[in-house]
Structures are given as structure tokens and as C-alpha cells.
C-alpha positions in Angstrom: 28.1 -33.6 -179.6 30.5 -36.4 -179.9 29.2 -39.9 -179.6 31.2 -42.5 -177.6 31.2 -46.2 -178.5 27.8 -47.9 -179.2 27.0 -51.5 -178.4 24.3 -53.4 -180.3 22.9 -56.5 -178.5 21.5 -58.8 -181.2 22.5 -58.8 -184.9 19.4 -60.1 -186.6 17.1 -58.2 -188.9 17.0 -55.2 -186.6 20.4 -55.1 -185.0 22.6 -55.6 -188.0 21.2 -52.6 -190.0 21.9 -50.4 -186.9 25.4 -51.8 -186.4 26.3 -51.3 -190.1 24.9 -47.8 -190.2 26.5 -46.6 -187.0 29.7 -48.4 -187.9 30.3 -46.3 -190.9 31.3 -43.3 -188.8 31.2 -44.2 -185.1 32.9 -46.9 -183.1 30.3 -49.6 -182.8 30.4 -53.1 -181.3 27.9 -55.6 -182.5 27.2 -58.5 -180.2 25.3 -61.8 -180.6 25.1 -65.1 -178.8 24.9 -67.1 -182.1 28.5 -68.2 -182.8 27.7 -69.2 -186.4 26.1 -65.8 -187.0 29.2 -64.1 -185.6 31.7 -66.1 -187.6 29.7 -65.5 -190.8 29.4 -61.8 -190.2 33.1 -61.5 -189.6 33.6 -63.0 -193.1 31.0 -60.6 -194.5 28.3 -63.2 -194.9 24.7 -62.2 -194.0 22.5 -65.3 -194.1 19.4 -63.1 -194.2 20.6 -61.7 -197.5 19.9 -58.1 -196.5 23.5 -56.9 -196.8 26.4 -57.8 -199.2 29.9 -58.6 -198.1 31.0 -55.3 -199.5 28.5 -53.3 -197.4 29.5 -55.1 -194.2 33.2 -54.7 -194.8 32.8 -51.0 -195.6 31.4 -50.4 -192.2 35.0 -49.8 -191.0 34.3 -48.8 -187.4 32.2 -51.9 -186.7 33.5 -54.7 -184.5 31.6 -58.0 -184.4 31.9 -60.1 -181.3 30.4 -62.9 -179.3 31.9 -61.7 -176.0 29.5 -59.8 -173.8 32.4 -58.2 -171.9 33.5 -56.4 -175.0 30.5 -54.1 -174.5 31.6 -52.7 -171.2 33.5 -49.9 -173.0 30.3 -48.6 -174.6 28.5 -45.5 -173.6 25.3 -46.5 -175.4 23.7 -49.9 -175.6 20.9 -50.7 -178.0 18.9 -53.9 -177.4 17.2 -55.7 -180.2 16.0 -58.9 -178.5 13.1 -60.9 -180.1 9.7 -60.7 -178.5 7.7 -63.7 -179.6 4.5 -65.2 -178.0 4.3 -68.5 -176.2 2.0 -71.5 -176.9 -0.8 -69.7 -175.1 -0.4 -66.7 -177.3 0.9 -64.6 -174.5 4.0 -62.3 -174.5 7.3 -64.1 -174.1 9.6 -61.6 -172.5 12.4 -64.2 -171.7 14.8 -62.7 -174.3 14.4 -59.2 -172.9 14.9 -60.6 -169.4 18.1 -62.3 -170.5 19.3 -59.1 -172.1 18.6 -57.1 -168.9 20.5 -59.6 -166.8 23.4 -59.5 -169.2 23.5 -55.7 -169.2 23.5 -55.6 -165.4 26.9 -57.4 -165.6 28.5 -54.7 -167.7 26.6 -51.6 -166.9 28.5 -48.5 -165.9 27.8 -45.0 -164.7 25.8 -42.7 -167.1 25.3 -45.5 -169.6 22.3 -45.0 -172.0 20.3 -48.2 -172.6 17.8 -48.2 -175.4 15.3 -51.0 -176.1 14.1 -51.4 -179.7 12.0 -54.6 -179.3 8.3 -54.5 -179.8 6.5 -54.6 -176.5 3.3 -53.5 -174.7 3.3 -50.2 -172.8 5.2 -50.4 -169.6 7.7 -53.2 -170.4 10.8 -50.9 -170.9 10.5 -49.1 -167.5 8.5 -51.6 -165.4 10.1 -54.8 -166.5 13.4 -54.3 -168.5 14.6 -51.3 -166.4 13.6 -52.8 -163.1 15.6 -56.0 -163.7 18.7 -54.0 -164.5 18.2 -52.0 -161.3 17.6 -55.2 -159.2 20.6 -57.0 -160.6 23.1 -54.1 -160.7 21.9 -51.9 -157.8 22.0 -48.9 -160.1 19.1 -46.5 -160.4 17.5 -45.1 -163.5 18.0 -41.4 -164.1 20.6 -41.3 -161.3 23.2 -43.9 -162.3 22.1 -44.7 -165.9 19.5 -43.7 -168.5 16.8 -45.7 -170.2 15.1 -45.2 -173.6 12.8 -46.8 -176.1 13.0 -46.5 -179.8 10.8 -48.9 -181.7 12.3 -50.6 -184.8 10.7 -50.1 -188.2 12.8 -52.5 -190.2 11.0 -54.0 -193.1 13.0 -57.1 -194.3 13.5 -57.2 -198.1 12.4 -53.6 -198.5 15.2 -51.6 -200.3 13.1 -48.3 -200.2 12.0 -47.9 -196.6 15.4 -48.5 -195.1 16.6 -47.6 -191.6 18.1 -44.2 -192.6 15.0 -43.2 -194.7 12.1 -43.8 -192.3 11.1 -41.6 -189.4 12.7 -42.8 -186.2 10.6 -42.6 -183.0 12.6 -42.0 -179.8 11.8 -41.6 -176.1 13.8 -41.3 -172.9 13.4 -41.8 -169.1 13.9 -38.1 -168.6 14.8 -35.0 -170.6 18.6 -35.7 -170.4 18.1 -39.2 -171.7 15.8 -38.0 -174.5 18.4 -35.5 -175.7 21.2 -38.1 -175.6 19.1 -40.6 -177.6 18.0 -37.9 -180.1 21.6 -36.9 -180.7 22.6 -40.6 -181.1 20.0 -41.5 -183.8 20.3 -38.2 -185.6 23.8 -39.2 -186.6 22.4 -41.8 -189.0 18.7 -40.9 -189.5 17.4 -37.7 -191.1 14.0 -37.5 -189.4 13.7 -38.3 -185.7 10.4 -37.9 -183.8 10.4 -37.4 -180.1 7.6 -39.2 -178.3 6.0 -37.6 -175.3 7.2 -40.5 -173.1 8.3 -44.1 -173.3 4.9 -45.7 -172.8 3.5 -43.6 -175.7 6.3 -44.8 -178.0 5.7 -48.4 -176.9 1.9 -48.1 -177.6 2.5 -46.4 -181.0 4.7 -49.2 -182.2 2.4 -52.0 -181.2 -0.7 -50.4 -182.9 1.2 -49.8 -186.2 1.2 -53.5 -186.8 -2.3 -54.2 -185.3 -3.7 -51.7 -187.8 -2.3 -53.7 -190.7 -3.4 -57.0 -189.2 -7.0 -55.8 -188.8 -7.1 -54.3 -192.3 -5.7 -57.5 -193.8 -8.3 -59.5 -191.9 -11.0 -57.4 -193.4 -9.9 -58.1 -197.0 -9.4 -61.8 -196.1 -13.0 -61.9 -195.1 -13.9 -60.2 -198.4 -11.9 -62.9 -200.1 -13.8 -65.7 -198.5 -17.2 -64.0 -199.2 -16.5 -63.3 -202.8 -15.0 -66.7 -203.3 -18.4 -68.2 -202.3 -20.2 -65.7 -204.6 -17.9 -67.0 -207.4 -16.4 -63.5 -207.9 -12.7 -62.9 -208.2 -11.8 -61.1 -205.0 -8.7 -59.5 -206.6 -10.9 -58.1 -209.4 -13.3 -56.6 -206.9 -10.6 -55.0 -204.8 -8.9 -53.6 -207.9 -12.2 -52.0 -209.0 -12.9 -50.6 -205.5 -9.4 -49.1 -205.3 -10.3 -46.7 -208.1 -11.8 -44.5 -205.4 -9.3 -42.0 -204.1 -9.7 -42.9 -200.4 -10.0 -46.7 -200.7 -7.3 -48.4 -198.6 -5.1 -50.7 -200.7 -4.8 -53.8 -198.6 -4.6 -57.3 -200.2 -5.7 -60.7 -198.9 -2.9 -62.9 -197.7 -1.3 -65.3 -195.2 -0.2 -63.1 -192.3 3.1 -64.1 -190.7 6.4 -62.7 -189.7 7.7 -61.4 -186.4 5.4 -58.4 -186.0 1.9 -58.4 -187.5 0.9 -61.9 -186.4 2.5 -61.3 -182.9 2.0 -57.7 -181.8 -1.8 -57.9 -181.4 -1.4 -60.4 -178.6 1.0 -58.1 -176.7 -1.6 -55.3 -176.5 -4.6 -57.6 -175.9 -2.6 -59.2 -173.0 -2.1 -55.9 -171.3 -5.7 -54.9 -172.0 -7.1 -58.0 -170.3 -4.9 -57.3 -167.2 -6.7 -53.9 -167.0 -10.2 -55.5 -167.3 -10.8 -54.6 -170.9 -11.5 -57.4 -173.4 -10.6 -56.3 -177.0 -13.1 -57.5 -179.6 -12.0 -56.2 -183.1 -8.3 -56.9 -182.6 -8.9 -60.5 -181.6 -11.5 -61.0 -184.3 -8.9 -59.9 -186.9 -6.4 -62.4 -185.4 -8.9 -65.2 -185.6 -9.6 -64.6 -189.3 -5.9 -64.3 -190.3 -4.8 -67.2 -188.2 -7.3 -69.5 -190.0 -6.9 -68.1 -193.5 -4.6 -70.9 -194.7 -7.3 -73.5 -193.7 -10.0 -71.7 -195.8 -7.7 -71.6 -198.9 -6.9 -75.3 -198.6 -10.6 -76.4 -198.3 -11.6 -74.1 -201.1 -8.7 -75.5 -203.2 -9.8 -79.1 -202.6 -13.3 -78.3 -203.8 -12.1 -76.7 -207.0 -9.5 -79.3 -208.0 -10.2 -81.3 -211.2 -7.3 -83.2 -212.6 -8.2 -86.1 -214.8 -10.5 -87.5 -212.1 -7.6 -88.0 -209.8 -8.3 -87.8 -206.1 -6.7 -84.9 -204.3 -4.7 -87.1 -202.0 -3.0 -88.8 -205.0 -1.8 -85.8 -207.0 1.7 -84.4 -206.8 1.8 -80.8 -205.5 4.5 -78.1 -205.4 4.3 -75.1 -203.2 6.3 -72.0 -204.3 7.4 -69.8 -201.4 8.0 -70.7 -197.8 9.0 -67.3 -196.2 6.5 -65.0 -194.5 6.8 -62.4 -197.3 8.2 -62.0 -200.8 11.9 -61.4 -201.5 12.9 -62.0 -197.9 14.5 -65.1 -196.3 12.7 -64.7 -193.0 10.7 -67.9 -192.0 9.4 -66.7 -188.6 5.7 -67.4 -188.2 5.3 -68.0 -191.9 1.8 -68.5 -193.2 3.2 -70.6 -196.0 4.6 -73.1 -193.5 1.3 -73.3 -191.8 -0.3 -73.8 -195.2 2.2 -76.6 -196.0 1.7 -78.4 -192.7 -2.1 -78.2 -193.0 -2.0 -79.5 -196.6 0.0 -82.5 -195.5 -3.2 -83.7 -193.8 -4.8 -84.2 -197.2 -1.8 -85.0 -199.4 1.5 -86.8 -198.8 2.9 -86.1 -202.3 3.8 -82.5 -201.3 6.9 -80.5 -201.9 7.9 -76.9 -201.1 10.4 -74.9 -203.1 12.0 -71.5 -202.0 15.5 -70.6 -203.1 15.3 -67.3 -201.1 14.7 -69.0 -197.7 17.4 -70.2 -195.3 17.6 -73.8 -196.6 19.0 -75.3 -193.4 16.3 -73.7 -191.3 13.6 -74.5 -193.8 14.5 -78.2 -193.7 14.6 -78.1 -189.9 11.1 -76.6 -189.7 9.4 -78.8 -192.3 11.5 -81.9 -191.8 10.3 -83.3 -195.1 9.3 -82.1 -198.5 11.9 -79.4 -199.2 13.3 -79.6 -202.8 16.2 -77.6 -204.4 15.8 -79.2 -207.8 12.6 -79.5 -209.8 11.8 -82.6 -211.8 10.5 -82.1 -215.3 6.9 -83.1 -216.1 6.3 -84.1 -212.5 3.7 -82.0 -210.6 -0.1 -82.1 -211.2 -0.6 -78.8 -209.3 1.7 -75.9 -208.5 0.6 -73.3 -205.9 2.3 -69.9 -205.8 2.0 -68.5 -202.3 4.9 -66.1 -202.0 5.7 -64.2 -205.2 9.5 -63.9 -205.0 11.1 -62.1 -207.9 13.5 -65.1 -208.3 10.5 -67.2 -209.4 10.3 -65.2 -212.6 13.9 -66.1 -213.4 13.1 -69.7 -212.7 9.8 -69.7 -214.7 11.1 -72.0 -217.4 12.3 -74.6 -214.9 9.0 -74.3 -213.0 6.8 -74.5 -216.1 8.7 -77.7 -217.2 8.0 -79.3 -213.8 4.2 -79.0 -214.3 2.6 -81.9 -216.2 0.8 -81.0 -219.5 -2.6 -81.5 -217.9 -1.5 -80.0 -214.7 -2.8 -76.7 -213.2 -1.2 -73.6 -211.7 -2.8 -71.7 -208.9 -1.7 -68.2 -208.0 -3.3 -67.2 -204.7 -2.1 -63.6 -205.2 -4.2 -63.1 -208.4 -7.1 -65.4 -208.7 -9.2 -68.0 -206.9 -9.5 -70.0 -210.1 -7.3 -72.9 -211.0 -5.9 -71.5 -214.2 -3.5 -73.2 -216.6 -1.5 -70.0 -216.7 2.2 -70.6 -216.3 3.8 -67.4 -215.2 2.5 -65.5 -218.3 
């Protein structure tokens, strides 16, 4: 079956891979409201460093635009709007609402509209679809079709790419499901048809909750073994020798999914009179992990009898995960801001991160060049591969009596310098 033009609303970490993949063989229009992003992509520049100029330019049937009206020629629209939480840790659906209103301005007969954003069960049909109907006067399954296909993009991962992972799809009726299946099958080898839209929405949100809860468990292990003067990493490595031991590691949980999705499902649960216990307990542990590490660090520090507030500290890594420029909900930023309460001689270094955005978030303390023989303490939070290339420069920046702390390996303050 021939596929007509495809429109992608949002060209971030989720939308751009879709646009590039479809644009290799199918006429695809990528739309975004960020003018700087549009201009850069037209030049082949991806600030997220996920795609090279060559890859973007080789997607010959892809058109990048900042004009919403350019999408009115499309038969399929895929929406990749962000779904953050507000200050009360409740779902913020404002971006999805905005997308629905925009779509209502360009929708046409038999259009297939697919939401890829992470949401709680019911949002696609009862919120997103209803807004389109209210604003356009068109009816789902009569005038247009609705679908949900949760994204499984893992920024910085060159193995589990869009084309290689199983794609879950669902439609508002059988006709919609067949159309959506045919669409994604053009670029993805394995497509799984969900029983219905709500099932697909629920499956997506628990994928990340499962990881969050498991990470919370090992973070609790970390705190316990730290107090017992045992190296948590050594304990986990030993336990992992059993065939069915789950290999999760302690860490600062951040990003646009794991630290957010639990609040989407628990919000819905509470509206139904169910108060989740385990999910929220995991969130509480992970949300406060940076505070525990800092307090533990202050107790351990011993640098020529200097007070902790007077030493010079460098934090390596600001993004929410290694080898990725994404700063959203970064645990390292939370760590940095909390540590500022105890020390004003604090710098953060991350050549992988978007420097403009990093400076905007932190306001002070961002460095691009490291002074030699300057820092009393260097803390590695995010193990970017690029730090290995910079190890000589980083080592030189540490004073001779200084100490290096790798959260990813040990709770001890070792004088190991990227050995």
C-alpha cells in the first residue's frame, strides 16, 4: 500500500529520528515551532548530536518547516509533543492541547493522527482526540482516524535505534490500526499491534516505572551498604553472578521519562480512588538520592584539614545520562544546585551538553577550560566517553593532594585519576 505524505509535529529527540527515517523513502514534512531548531536542521545541524549533517542531508524526501500550514497536504500526522509535570508533580498536558488545537486548523477528511507522547491511559482518546473534534467539528472514525504509538527513543544509544526496536501501535478502530501498521512497517522491522489505545498507553508508562522502581531499590542498597562501610558496587557485582539477578545500578535518575512517567500513572490512579504505594516510594528515594550522596561526601572529605566550604570542586557531567546532550530533569543539575548550599567554589564541566542551555540552567559555574593544579576535589557523576579523551587535562586540573570521587564505581574518596 502506498503511503501519502507524512507530517511530524515536533523535531526533538523523538520527532527527528522519525522524520529522518521516513524521509529516506517517503515524502515527509518535519514541523517545529523553534525557529532556531528549524534553521539549524535546514543546514544539517542537530544540536542534540544524535545525527550528523550527512545523515540529515541524505534524507532526500524530508522537508523541514516552521509553517504549520505546510502540513495540510499530509495524510498522516505524528505528534511528538513533550509531556512534563508541573510544580505539583502532576501531568502537564498543555503541549498536547496546543498540538490538538493546531491540528484542528489543518485537519482534513480521512487524516490519520498518531500521538507518540508518553501519557496515562485515556489521554489520546478522551483528551487529545476530543479537543480535535471540538475545535474542528470532525468525528473520530467517521471523518478522521486516531492512533497511539509510544516512542522508545533512547538518546545516545546507537544500538537500540528506532528501526531496530519493536514498535507498539494501536488505532481507534480496525481501519485505523491497519493504516498505522502499514505506515510504521515501512521503516521498522517488528511492529506489535496493541489490543487498543488505552492498553498501549498503559504499557508505555509502566516500562519506565519499572526501571524507576528497580533503580530506587539499588539506590536504597547503596545507602545501606554505604553506612555498613561496604562498597555497594562490589556487592552488586557479586550478586549479579547469579543467573536471574537483575542488573540495575544506583544512580541519579533524570531525563524526560523515568523521573516523570510515574507521576502520570499515579495521577490517574488517585482519580480512581487508588493510592499507589510502591511507585511513589521509589520516586521518593530517587528524588532525594543526590542529597544523600552530598551529605555522605561531606562526612568523608579530608583534604589537608580544609573545611568543605573552602575547597575548590569540579563536577564532571551535567546531562541526565552518559554520551547524551539532554539536560532535561538532570540529576547532576539537582546535585550541583544542592551542593552550592555547602560550597561556592563550585564548577561544572560537560563538553557533551548544550552549553547555551547549560549556562541558562545553572547561571554560574559552567567552565569550558580547566585550570591546571586548581581543584581539591573532582566528582565524576556522568561517565561520558569524552572524559577519557580529556583525562590528561582533567588530571592536571586536580591538585597533587586533591581527591577524585567516581560515584559510578566507589563510595570511597580515592586518589585514582581515570586509571
